[in-house]
C-alpha positions in Angstrom: 14.4 -0.7 5.6 17.9 -1.5 7.0 18.9 2.1 8.3 16.2 5.5 9.6 14.4 7.3 7.1 14.8 11.1 6.9 10.3 11.7 8.0 10.3 16.2 9.2 12.4 19.3 8.7 11.2 20.6 11.5 13.8 22.1 13.8 12.7 20.2 17.4 14.0 22.7 19.5 11.3 25.2 17.8 9.9 22.9 18.8 10.3 22.6 22.2 9.3 25.8 22.8 5.7 26.4 20.5 4.9 23.9 22.7 5.3 24.6 25.7 3.5 27.9 25.2 0.2 26.5 24.1 0.8 24.0 27.2 0.4 27.3 29.7 -2.4 27.9 27.5 -4.7 24.7 27.3 -3.0 24.0 31.0 -2.9 27.8 33.2 0.1 28.5 34.7 3.8 27.6 34.3 4.8 24.6 31.9 8.2 23.5 31.6 8.8 21.3 28.3 11.4 18.5 28.2 14.0 18.0 25.5 12.1 16.4 22.9 12.8 13.7 20.9 11.6 11.1 17.8 11.4 8.0 17.1 14.0 5.7 14.6 13.2 2.3 14.7 8.9 3.2 13.6 6.7 5.3 12.4 7.0 6.9 8.3 3.9 8.5 8.3 2.5 11.2 10.5 5.8 12.6 13.1 6.1 11.5 16.5 7.5 13.5 18.8 8.5 12.1 23.0 8.3 14.6 25.2 8.0 15.5 29.3 5.1 18.1 30.0 5.5 19.2 34.2 3.0 21.5 35.8 1.9 22.3 39.0 0.4 18.9 39.5 2.8 17.2 38.5 4.3 16.0 35.4 3.4 13.7 32.3 5.5 12.4 29.5 4.1 12.6 26.1 3.9 11.8 22.7 2.4 13.8 20.1 1.1 12.9 16.6 1.9 16.0 14.3 0.7 16.4 10.6 3.4 16.5 8.6 5.2 19.2 6.0 3.6 19.1 3.0 7.9 19.6 2.2 8.9 16.7 3.9 6.6 14.9 1.1 3.9 13.2 3.1 3.2 9.6 3.3 -1.0 10.5 2.7 -2.4 13.1 1.3 -5.7 14.4 4.3 -4.2 13.4 8.2 -7.1 13.2 10.6 -6.1 13.6 14.0 -9.8 14.5 15.1 -10.7 11.2 13.7 -7.4 9.6 15.0 -8.2 11.0 18.3 -11.5 10.1 18.4 -10.8 6.3 17.4 -8.1 5.9 20.5 -11.3 7.2 22.9 -13.4 4.7 21.1 -10.9 1.6 20.8 -10.2 2.3 24.8 -13.7 2.5 26.2 -15.6 1.0 24.2 -13.6 -2.2 23.2 -11.2 -3.0 26.1 -8.1 -2.6 23.7 -5.2 -0.5 25.6 -4.8 2.4 22.9 -2.9 5.4 24.7 -5.0 8.0 27.2 -5.9 10.4 24.4 -4.7 14.0 26.2 -5.5 16.7 23.8 -6.2 17.3 20.4 -5.5 20.6 18.6 -7.0 21.2 15.4 -5.6 25.1 14.7 -2.4 24.4 12.7 -1.4 27.8 14.5 0.5 26.0 17.4 3.0 24.0 15.9 2.9 24.7 12.0 0.4 21.4 11.4 -2.9 19.8 13.6 -1.9 17.5 16.2 -2.8 15.6 19.4 -1.2 14.4 22.6 -1.4 11.2 24.4 0.2 8.8 27.5 3.2 7.4 26.9 3.9 4.6 28.4 6.6 2.1 29.2 6.9 -1.7 27.1 8.9 -2.6 23.8 8.1 -2.6 20.4 8.1 -5.0 17.5 11.1 -2.6 15.1 11.1 -1.2 11.6 14.4 -0.5 11.3 16.6 -2.9 11.8 13.1 -5.2 11.2 12.1 -7.3 14.3 12.9 -10.6 12.0 16.6 -10.2 11.6 18.1 -10.5 15.2 16.5 -8.5 18.8 14.2 -9.4 21.6 10.8 -10.8 19.8 13.5 -12.9 17.4 15.1 -14.6 19.8 12.4 -15.3 22.5 11.0 -18.1 22.7 8.9 -20.4 21.0 5.9 -20.0 23.0 6.6 -16.1 24.2 7.0 -15.9 19.9 3.2 -17.0 20.2 1.8 -15.6 23.1 2.7 -12.0 21.4 0.9 -13.2 18.5 -1.9 -14.4 20.2 -2.4 -11.5 22.1 -1.9 -9.1 18.9 -4.7 -11.0 16.9 -6.8 -10.6 20.4 -6.4 -7.1 19.9 -8.7 -7.7 16.3 -10.9 -9.6 17.8 -11.8 -7.5 20.7 -11.8 -4.4 18.0 -14.0 -6.5 15.6 -16.7 -7.6 18.0 -17.5 -4.7 19.2 -20.8 -2.6 18.3 -20.1 1.4 17.5 -22.8 3.7 16.7 -23.6 5.0 13.2 -22.6 8.1 14.8 -19.0 6.8 16.1 -18.7 5.2 12.4 -19.2 7.7 10.8 -15.6 9.8 10.8 -14.6 7.0 9.3 -15.7 6.5 5.3 -18.1 4.6 3.3 -18.2 1.2 4.3 -17.7 -1.5 2.6 -15.4 -3.4 0.7 -15.7 -1.5 -3.1 -15.9 2.0 -1.0 -12.1 0.8 0.7 -10.8 -0.4 -2.9 -11.4 3.0 -4.6 -10.4 4.6 -1.8 -7.2 3.4 -2.3 -7.1 4.0 -6.1 -7.5 7.4 -5.2 -4.3 7.2 -2.9 -2.1 5.6 -5.4 -3.4 8.5 -8.2 -2.2 11.8 -5.7 0.9 9.1 -5.2 1.7 8.2 -8.1 -0.6 9.5 -10.8 2.7 11.7 -12.0 4.9 8.2 -12.4 3.1 5.4 -12.7 3.7 2.1 -11.2 2.7 -0.5 -13.4 3.2 -3.4 -11.1 1.3 -2.2 -8.6 -1.9 -1.3 -12.1 -1.6 -5.0 -12.8 -2.5 -5.5 -9.0 -5.4 -3.5 -9.5 -6.4 -5.2 -11.7 -5.7 -8.8 -10.3 -8.5 -7.9 -7.7 -11.1 -6.3 -10.0 -11.0 -10.0 -11.4 -11.4 -12.2 -9.2 -13.3 -10.0 -6.0 -15.3 -11.9 -3.3 -18.9 -13.4 -3.6 -19.3 -12.1 -0.8 -17.3 -9.3 0.9 -17.4 -10.6 4.7 -19.6 -8.4 7.5 -18.3 -4.2 8.0 -16.4 -3.2 11.2 -14.3 -0.7 12.2 -10.8 -1.9 11.1 -8.0 -0.3 12.3 -6.3 -0.5 9.3 -2.4 -0.3 9.8 -3.1 -3.6 11.9 0.9 -5.0 12.7 3.1 -5.9 15.8 5.3 -2.8 14.4 2.0 -0.6 15.9 1.7 -2.4 19.3 4.3 -2.1 22.7 4.3 -5.2 24.9 5.4 -5.7 28.2 6.6 -9.9 29.1 4.8 -10.3 25.6 1.3 -9.1 26.2 0.1 -5.5 25.2 -0.3 -2.0 26.5 -0.5 0.4 24.4 -1.4 0.1 19.8 -0.9 3.0 18.4 -1.4 4.2 14.7 -4.7 4.9 13.8 -4.6 6.7 10.7 -5.5 4.0 8.7 -8.7 3.0 9.8 -11.6 2.3 8.2 -15.4 0.6 7.8 -14.7 -2.8 5.7 -14.5 -6.5 6.2 -12.5 -8.1 9.0 -10.5 -10.0 6.4 -9.0 -6.2 6.2 -7.0 -6.3 9.1 -5.9 -9.8 9.5 -4.7 -9.9 6.1 -2.9 -6.9 6.8 -0.9 -8.2 10.1 -0.2 -11.3 8.5 1.1 -9.7 5.4 3.5 -7.2 7.1 4.9 -9.5 8.2 5.3 -11.3 5.0 7.1 -8.3 3.8 9.7 -8.6 6.8 10.7 -11.6 6.4 11.2 -11.5 3.1 13.5 -9.1 3.1 15.5 -10.9 6.1 15.3 -14.5 3.8 16.9 -12.1 1.0 19.2 -11.0 3.1 20.6 -14.6 3.7 19.3 -14.3 7.6 16.9 -17.3 8.2 14.0 -14.6 10.1 10.7 -16.1 11.7 9.6 -18.8 9.2 6.8 -19.9 11.7 5.2 -16.7 12.7 2.0 -15.6 12.1 1.6 -18.0 9.3 -2.1 -17.5 7.7 -3.6 -20.5 9.4 -2.4 -20.2 12.7 -4.0 -16.2 12.7 -6.8 -17.7 11.6 -7.3 -20.2 13.6 -6.8 -18.1 17.0 -9.3 -15.4 15.2 -11.7 -18.1 14.3 -11.4 -19.3 18.5 -12.7 -16.0 19.6 -14.9 -14.5 17.8 -16.7 -17.6 15.6 -15.5 -16.0 12.6 -14.4 -17.7 9.5 -12.2 -16.0 7.3 -12.8 -16.1 3.8 -10.9 -14.9 0.6 -7.8 -14.5 2.5 -6.1 -14.9 -1.1 -7.3 -12.1 -2.3 -7.1 -10.3 1.0 -3.5 -10.6 0.6 -2.9 -9.7 -2.5 -4.8 -6.2 -1.2 -2.9 -5.9 1.8 0.2 -6.4 -0.8 -1.1 -3.7 -3.2 -1.9 -0.9 -0.2 1.6 -2.0 1.1 3.5 -1.2 -2.3 1.0 2.0 -3.0 2.3 3.4 0.4 6.5 1.9 0.3 6.7 3.4 -2.7 5.8 6.9 -1.5 8.4 5.7 1.3 11.2 5.6 -1.3 9.6 8.7 -2.7 10.4 10.5 0.0 13.8 9.6 0.7 14.7 9.9 -3.0 13.7 13.9 -2.1 16.2 14.0 1.1 18.6 12.7 -1.3 19.3 9.4 0.1 19.4 7.2 -3.2 18.9 7.8 -6.5 15.2 7.3 -8.5 14.7 4.2 -10.1 15.5 3.3 -13.5 12.4 0.8 -13.7 9.5 2.1 -11.8 8.7 -1.3 -10.2 11.1 -0.8 -7.8 9.4 1.4 -6.2 8.0 -1.3 -5.1 10.2 -3.0 -1.5 8.2 -5.8 -2.4 8.7 -6.3 -5.6 9.7 -10.1 -6.1 6.5 -11.3 -2.9 4.3 -8.7 -5.3 4.9 -10.3 -8.9 5.3 -13.7 -7.3 1.2 -13.5 -6.0 0.4 -12.4 -9.4 2.0 -15.1 -11.2 -0.5 -17.3 -9.2 2.1 -18.0 -5.9 -0.2 -19.7 -2.9 1.5 -19.5 -0.2 1.6 -22.9 2.3 -0.9 -22.4 5.1 
């Protein structure tokens, strides 16, 4: 997590030319597309492109999200970009969340080689994944008050989404609701991603979940899925854009809460492992849950279970990402498959019964 990872095999100039042709068909008339670029600090699953489109009515700064090419070792087995396009609209219009304004969705893989959608590009700062924000930078160096303002406003996004009412038709693209269905989809994902090269540590975590299943999982809500501050753009420590909705589902509120808490712990552990202090007072479980309770009136429960589940889910993803690095020659395949899990030590601590301080 300290250097950029390759995520695409596509040529940017070819994509620029093909995007211009596609936009002329969509908009009509003369359309030009600027030189394209890719983000270097965030984004490991879908392919992301930045460009400006100009036509008679003016110009728009755009972001395109493409399903990855098969030869780029996709992180996920399927990319329902239509559902992502729809959830951004729902989050913006029904929950008041500043999801980017969705412009166009193209289900036909013909124009660019895979389905894609285009959204407006916002201006602001995003806590980086590479190097992780816990190593330094604008958020790390901010005052405790500003860090807390960013933390609380991020939890507020979850509260707004979870408190919003959606119809069964609106929720139908996001799979069978409920915790059991969610975990079974993760098992299927693990088999797809690692069935040929099994990872014992992750399988132990699946067994742990079954042995510690909650007596009564909480009510189902629309879950963002990849609920973390690295998927939020901020101005003055306030969210102005919320993106990366590809893991959306319908399930207990704790799925998002535990993911937001654990993803900070993941970066914090990397940082302390490098001998740096990181941000130990940020995104603590007790603080996040207190803010959420104050905003919603709901008391989060079974957080030990959900933290383990977040660690497991992230382990499946990161092991897949590490396999992509092996594919592109960025690192060798480890002798021990458990080493594909970047946060192996943390997951082993959880399995051993470690209880993190609140």
